[in-house]
N, CA and C of each residue as an Amber inpcrd file, in Angstrom:
protein
   156
 114.9670000 154.2800000  11.6880000 116.2190000 153.5790000  11.2210000
 117.1970000 153.4330000  12.4130000 117.9590000 152.3720000  12.4760000
 118.9350000 152.2330000  13.5390000 120.0790000 152.8900000  13.0740000
 120.9520000 153.2430000  14.1920000 122.1670000 153.9500000  14.0320000
 123.2290000 152.9640000  13.5990000 124.2450000 153.5160000  12.8000000
 125.4280000 152.7430000  12.2620000 126.3380000 152.4280000  13.4560000
 126.2610000 153.2810000  14.5330000 127.1780000 152.9150000  15.7100000
 126.4940000 152.5680000  16.7770000 127.0580000 152.1030000  17.9720000
 126.4760000 151.8550000  19.0880000 126.8230000 152.7730000  20.2470000
 126.1970000 152.5760000  21.3450000 126.4620000 153.2470000  22.6300000
 127.5950000 152.6270000  23.2930000 128.1220000 151.5670000  22.7840000
 129.2640000 150.9050000  23.6000000 130.4420000 151.7020000  23.4830000
 131.3110000 151.8870000  24.5730000 132.5650000 152.4390000  24.5780000
 133.6510000 151.8290000  23.8570000 134.5090000 152.4720000  23.0290000
 135.5230000 151.6660000  22.5040000 136.4650000 150.9290000  23.5210000
 136.7740000 149.7410000  23.0530000 137.4620000 148.8730000  23.9580000
 138.6010000 148.0820000  23.1270000 139.6480000 147.6500000  23.7990000
 140.5970000 146.7820000  23.1390000 140.1400000 145.4480000  22.9480000
 140.6890000 144.6560000  21.9320000 140.3800000 143.3340000  21.6510000
 139.2290000 143.2130000  20.5850000 138.7280000 141.9760000  20.4750000
 137.8860000 141.3990000  19.5650000 136.4100000 141.9120000  20.1470000
 135.8010000 142.9070000  19.5450000 134.4600000 143.3380000  19.9160000
 133.8070000 143.6790000  18.6800000 132.5500000 143.9920000  18.7210000
 131.6380000 144.2690000  17.6190000 132.0560000 145.7420000  17.2340000
 132.4170000 146.6000000  18.1170000 132.8750000 147.9470000  17.7090000
 134.1310000 147.8510000  16.8980000 135.1140000 147.1450000  17.3210000
 136.4170000 147.0830000  16.6270000 136.1600000 146.3660000  15.2980000
 135.3060000 145.4300000  15.0480000 135.1780000 144.7550000  13.9600000
 134.3620000 145.7710000  12.9580000 133.4180000 146.6000000  13.4460000
 132.7160000 147.5430000  12.7060000 133.8290000 148.6890000  12.0580000
 134.5820000 149.0880000  12.9630000 135.5610000 150.0520000  12.5800000
 136.6180000 149.5980000  11.4940000 137.0580000 148.3790000  11.8860000
 138.0710000 147.7080000  10.8570000 137.4240000 147.5960000   9.6330000
 136.0880000 147.1780000   9.4830000 135.4420000 146.9060000   8.2360000
 135.3190000 148.1930000   7.3720000 135.1570000 149.1250000   8.1050000
 134.7200000 150.5240000   7.5280000 136.1770000 151.0040000   6.8360000
 137.1870000 150.8040000   7.6000000 138.5680000 151.3210000   7.0810000
 138.9590000 150.4130000   5.9760000 138.6930000 149.0900000   6.0270000
 138.9000000 148.0870000   4.8720000 138.2680000 148.5750000   3.6680000
 136.9770000 148.9210000   3.6160000 136.2170000 149.4840000   2.5750000
 136.7740000 150.6260000   2.0210000 137.2190000 151.6140000   2.7900000
 137.7110000 152.9190000   2.4160000 139.0900000 152.5510000   1.6700000
 139.9680000 151.8250000   2.1810000 141.0940000 151.3410000   1.6860000
 140.8860000 150.7040000   0.2480000 139.8970000 149.7410000   0.2090000
 139.6610000 149.1190000  -1.1640000 139.1820000 150.1290000  -2.1930000
 138.2400000 151.0240000  -1.7900000 137.9220000 152.1330000  -2.6950000
 138.9980000 152.9620000  -3.1520000 139.9390000 153.2150000  -2.3100000
 141.1160000 154.2020000  -2.5930000 141.9640000 153.4200000  -3.7250000
 142.2780000 152.0050000  -3.5410000 142.9640000 151.3520000  -4.3620000
 142.2400000 151.2520000  -5.8100000 141.1130000 150.9960000  -5.7390000
 140.3160000 150.9210000  -7.0920000 140.2980000 152.2640000  -7.7510000
 140.2960000 153.3530000  -7.0020000 140.1910000 154.7610000  -7.5710000
 141.6420000 154.9800000  -8.2260000 142.6620000 154.5760000  -7.5800000
 144.1170000 154.8630000  -8.0240000 144.2730000 154.1490000  -9.2960000
 143.6870000 152.8090000  -9.4950000 143.7770000 151.9900000 -10.6280000
 142.9940000 152.7670000 -11.7700000 141.8740000 153.2240000 -11.5020000
 140.9630000 153.6560000 -12.5660000 141.6710000 155.1230000 -13.0230000
 142.1380000 155.8370000 -12.0150000 142.7050000 157.1300000 -12.5920000
 144.0440000 157.1050000 -13.3280000 144.9000000 156.1610000 -12.7730000
 146.2460000 155.9070000 -13.2420000 146.3390000 155.0910000 -14.4100000
 145.2390000 154.1880000 -14.6580000 145.2920000 153.1590000 -15.6720000
 146.4380000 152.3170000 -15.4550000 146.7410000 152.0090000 -14.2520000
 148.0010000 151.0620000 -13.9760000 147.4520000 150.3880000 -12.7530000
 148.1580000 149.1200000 -12.4560000 147.7630000 148.3540000 -11.3110000
 148.3810000 149.1120000 -10.0840000 147.7720000 148.7430000  -8.9800000
 148.3180000 149.4330000  -7.6640000 149.7600000 149.0540000  -7.2910000
 150.0380000 147.7960000  -7.6570000 151.3980000 147.3690000  -7.2870000
 152.4210000 148.0700000  -8.1500000 152.1830000 148.2870000  -9.4480000
 153.0750000 148.8660000 -10.2340000 153.0350000 150.5120000  -9.9870000
 151.9840000 151.0030000  -9.7810000 151.8890000 152.5090000  -9.2320000
 152.6230000 152.6920000  -8.0030000 152.5510000 151.8230000  -7.1230000
 153.2660000 152.0730000  -5.7430000 154.7070000 151.7540000  -5.9310000
 155.0580000 151.2410000  -7.0400000 156.4930000 150.8220000  -7.0790000
 156.8370000 149.4640000  -6.4500000 156.0400000 148.5330000  -6.2260000
 156.2870000 147.4940000  -5.5310000 156.8820000 146.3200000  -6.5170000
 156.3980000 146.5540000  -7.7840000 156.7590000 145.6410000  -8.9300000
 157.3680000 146.6120000 -10.0390000 158.3760000 146.0770000 -10.7030000
 158.8680000 146.9540000 -11.8040000 158.2200000 146.7400000 -13.1160000
């Protein structure tokens, strides 16, 4: 099975490595928001106080 990461060193700018890392953090963030909504039984924007 192939590794989820590459041997490429981290670099600035648009690269496959940067896209992979950003995608992983986006999925973690989405999972966290969904978990907050399920546990609190309220929408994230209300839970965070962004809407009254």
